[in-house]
C-alpha positions as CSV (number, residue, x, y, z in Angstrom):
1,M,106.8,61.9,205.5
2,A,103.8,62.0,207.8
3,S,100.4,63.5,206.8
4,D,101.0,66.6,208.9
5,G,104.3,67.4,207.0
6,W,106.7,66.0,209.6
7,V,109.5,63.9,208.3
8,V,110.1,60.7,210.3
9,R,113.5,59.2,209.9
10,G,113.5,55.5,210.6
11,R,116.3,54.0,212.7
12,L,118.1,51.3,210.7
13,L,118.8,48.2,212.7
14,S,122.5,47.2,212.8
15,R,123.7,43.6,212.4
16,R,124.9,43.8,216.0
17,S,121.4,44.3,217.4
18,S,119.7,41.5,219.2
19,A,117.1,41.1,216.3
20,Y,119.9,39.9,213.9
21,R,121.6,37.5,216.4
22,T,121.6,33.9,215.3
23,P,120.6,31.3,217.8
24,S,124.0,29.7,217.9
25,M,125.6,33.0,219.3
26,S,123.0,33.3,222.1
27,K,123.9,32.3,225.6
28,P,122.9,28.8,226.6
29,A,119.9,28.5,228.8
30,T,120.5,27.6,232.4
31,L,118.3,24.8,233.8
32,P,116.6,25.5,237.1
33,V,118.0,23.6,240.0
34,P,115.2,21.7,241.8
35,T,114.8,22.3,245.6
36,V,114.6,19.5,248.0
37,S,110.9,19.5,248.0
38,E,110.7,19.3,244.2
39,I,113.1,16.2,244.0
40,T,111.2,13.1,242.9
41,S,112.1,9.6,241.9
42,S,112.5,10.8,238.3
43,T,114.9,13.6,239.2
44,M,117.0,11.7,241.6
45,L,120.6,10.8,240.8
46,P,121.3,7.2,239.9
47,R,122.0,5.0,243.0
48,K,125.2,3.0,243.4
49,P,124.8,-0.7,242.7
50,S,123.5,-2.5,245.8
51,K,125.2,-5.3,247.7
52,Q,122.5,-7.7,246.5
53,L,123.5,-7.0,242.9
54,F,127.1,-7.8,243.6
55,V,126.1,-11.0,245.4
56,R,124.0,-12.1,242.3
57,K,126.9,-11.4,240.0
58,S,129.4,-13.3,242.2
59,I,127.0,-16.3,242.3
60,Y,126.6,-16.2,238.5
61,N,130.4,-16.0,238.1
62,C,130.9,-19.0,240.5
63,D,128.3,-20.9,238.5
64,L,130.2,-20.2,235.3
65,T,133.5,-21.2,236.9
66,R,132.0,-24.5,238.3
67,R,130.4,-25.2,234.8
68,G,133.7,-24.6,233.1
69,T,135.5,-26.9,235.6
70,S,132.9,-29.6,235.1
71,L,133.3,-29.4,231.3
72,K,137.1,-29.6,231.7
73,G,136.7,-32.7,233.9
74,M,134.4,-34.4,231.4
75,T,136.8,-33.6,228.6
76,I,139.6,-35.3,230.6
77,A,137.4,-38.3,231.2
78,R,136.4,-38.6,227.5
79,R,140.0,-38.3,226.4
80,R,140.9,-41.1,228.9
81,A,138.1,-43.2,227.4
82,E,139.5,-42.7,223.9
83,Q,142.9,-43.8,225.2
84,R,141.5,-46.9,226.8
85,W,139.7,-47.9,223.7
86,S,142.8,-47.4,221.6
87,A,144.9,-49.5,224.0
88,L,142.2,-52.3,224.1
89,V,141.4,-52.6,220.4
90,S,142.2,-49.9,217.7
91,A,146.0,-49.3,218.2
92,P,148.3,-51.4,216.1
93,S,149.9,-52.8,219.3
94,S,146.6,-53.1,221.4
95,R,145.9,-55.9,223.7
96,L,143.5,-57.6,221.3
97,A,145.7,-56.9,218.3
98,R,148.7,-58.6,219.9
99,Q,146.7,-61.7,220.7
100,M,144.3,-62.1,217.7
101,R,145.7,-60.3,214.6
102,P,148.2,-63.1,213.9
103,F,145.4,-65.6,213.8
104,L,142.9,-63.6,211.9
105,G,145.1,-61.9,209.4
106,D,145.1,-58.2,208.4
107,E,141.9,-58.2,206.4
108,M,139.7,-60.0,209.0
109,W,141.3,-58.1,211.8
110,E,140.3,-54.8,210.1
111,Q,136.8,-56.1,209.7
112,F,136.7,-56.8,213.4
113,V,137.9,-53.4,214.4
114,V,135.3,-51.8,212.0
115,H,132.6,-53.8,213.7
116,A,133.7,-53.0,217.2
117,V,133.9,-49.2,216.4
118,R,130.6,-49.2,214.8
119,N,128.6,-51.1,217.4
120,Y,130.5,-50.6,220.8
121,K,132.8,-47.6,220.9
122,S,130.1,-44.9,221.5
123,D,128.7,-46.7,224.5
124,F,132.2,-47.5,225.7
125,V,133.2,-43.8,225.6
126,R,129.8,-42.7,227.0
127,A,130.3,-44.8,230.0
128,F,133.0,-42.3,231.2
129,S,130.4,-39.6,231.3
130,P,127.5,-40.7,233.5
131,R,124.5,-38.5,234.2
132,S,125.6,-38.3,237.9
133,N,129.0,-36.9,236.8
134,V,130.6,-39.4,239.2
135,L,132.6,-42.5,238.3
136,R,132.5,-45.1,241.1
137,C,134.5,-48.3,241.9
138,V,132.0,-51.2,242.0
139,G,134.0,-53.3,244.4
140,T,135.9,-56.6,244.0
141,V,135.0,-59.4,241.6
142,E,133.7,-61.4,244.6
143,G,131.1,-58.7,245.2
144,V,132.7,-57.1,248.2
145,P,132.0,-53.3,248.3
146,C,135.0,-51.0,247.8
147,L,136.6,-50.4,251.2
148,H,137.8,-47.0,250.1
149,K,134.4,-46.0,248.5
150,F,136.6,-44.7,245.7
151,Q,134.9,-42.3,243.3
152,V,135.9,-39.6,240.8
153,D,133.8,-36.4,240.7
154,L,133.9,-35.2,237.1
155,Q,133.0,-31.7,238.2
156,D,136.4,-31.2,239.8
157,A,138.9,-31.1,236.9
158,A,142.0,-31.1,239.2
159,F,140.7,-34.2,241.0
160,V,139.9,-35.9,237.8
161,R,143.4,-35.1,236.5
162,S,145.1,-36.6,239.6
163,H,142.8,-39.5,240.5
164,L,141.2,-40.9,237.2
165,G,144.3,-43.0,236.7
166,F,143.3,-45.0,239.8
167,L,140.1,-46.1,238.2
168,H,140.6,-49.1,235.9
169,L,138.4,-50.9,233.4
170,D,138.4,-54.4,234.7
171,H,137.0,-57.2,232.5
172,E,134.8,-59.7,234.3
173,V,136.4,-62.4,232.2
174,E,140.1,-61.8,231.7
175,V,141.0,-60.7,228.2
176,H,143.5,-63.5,227.5
177,K,140.8,-66.1,228.5
178,T,138.3,-64.5,226.1
179,C,141.0,-64.5,223.3
180,S,141.8,-68.1,224.0
181,R,138.3,-69.2,223.7
182,W,138.0,-67.0,220.6
183,R,141.0,-68.8,219.0
184,S,139.7,-72.2,219.9
185,N,136.5,-71.5,218.0
186,L,138.2,-70.5,214.8
187,S,138.7,-72.9,212.1
188,P,142.2,-73.5,210.6
189,D,141.2,-71.4,207.6
190,P,138.5,-69.0,209.0
191,A,136.1,-67.3,206.6
192,G,135.3,-64.5,209.0
193,W,136.5,-63.1,212.3
194,D,133.4,-64.1,214.3
195,D,129.8,-62.8,214.5
196,G,129.1,-63.8,218.1
197,A,127.6,-61.1,220.2
198,A,128.8,-62.8,223.3
199,L,132.4,-62.3,222.3
200,C,132.1,-58.5,221.8
201,H,129.8,-58.2,224.9
202,A,132.5,-59.7,227.0
203,L,135.2,-57.4,225.5
204,F,133.5,-54.1,225.2
205,H,130.3,-53.7,227.2
206,V,131.0,-51.4,230.1
207,G,128.8,-51.2,233.2
208,R,127.5,-47.7,233.9
209,A,127.7,-46.1,237.2
210,D,124.2,-44.8,236.8
211,G,122.5,-48.1,235.7
212,E,121.9,-46.9,232.1
213,A,123.5,-50.0,230.5
214,T,121.3,-53.1,230.0
215,G,122.4,-56.6,230.6
216,A,125.3,-57.9,232.6
217,P,128.3,-55.8,231.7
218,G,131.6,-57.3,230.5
219,I,133.7,-54.5,232.0
220,R,133.4,-52.7,235.3
221,F,135.1,-49.7,236.9
222,R,137.4,-50.8,239.8
223,C,140.0,-48.9,241.7
224,G,143.7,-49.9,241.1
225,P,147.3,-48.6,241.1
226,Q,148.5,-46.0,238.6
227,R,151.3,-46.4,236.2
228,D,154.5,-44.4,236.6
229,G,156.2,-42.2,233.9
230,A,157.8,-45.3,232.3
231,G,154.5,-47.1,232.1
232,R,155.2,-49.5,234.9
233,W,152.7,-50.3,237.6
234,M,153.4,-48.4,240.8
235,P,153.9,-50.7,243.9
236,Y,150.9,-51.3,246.1
237,A,149.9,-53.5,248.9
238,Q,148.0,-56.7,248.1
239,R,144.2,-56.3,248.5
240,A,144.6,-52.5,248.8
241,Y,142.6,-52.1,245.6
242,C,139.5,-53.8,244.2
243,H,141.3,-54.5,240.8
244,Q,143.8,-57.3,241.3
245,L,146.5,-57.4,238.7
């Protein structure tokens, strides 16, 4: 009731009025659309990737592919080095085992193998992975350069797989001659296999294609024929390769 006697009836607000509406039931606000003059670099839509970006990505992918191929080629070369080492000394039927184990006996032969593995195997295997990533034929024993200029690029795995078999480890002094000299120096009842560095140097020291090895190598890389599936040497013309069988 007012002071002048009038009765004022207040209007009750219903729950449907706008004052009681919750924010979740209100209409979403509409963002203003900028005009052409109002568009700036911050309001522009994202651009499509440029051709330069695609070129950079393709170059990067090519580098990864080339790097992976190079690693595969080096892995093949390292596996071949392990096989050559086994065929030369560590396998039960290796070239050296067939010629020297009957004279040394099992105990001294095992001592010799342990000495060879400890002192020469790592350099032997590493010779198949030069810094240049290229294994080259050094030419004939007489010093004539390789007529084919034969080399194996370790960065090409397919080429390594098909051509590494043509690259032989050729001893400067034939193995049977070294073993003959070895046996002649042994006493009838030897107390040890031998401690001569010259003997192991002639058998295991590989010449590096990049000149990392010191001293005259006992083994060099020379091109030669491959073996067939039965392990037989494939026929080849005389003087066609630097390694003469």
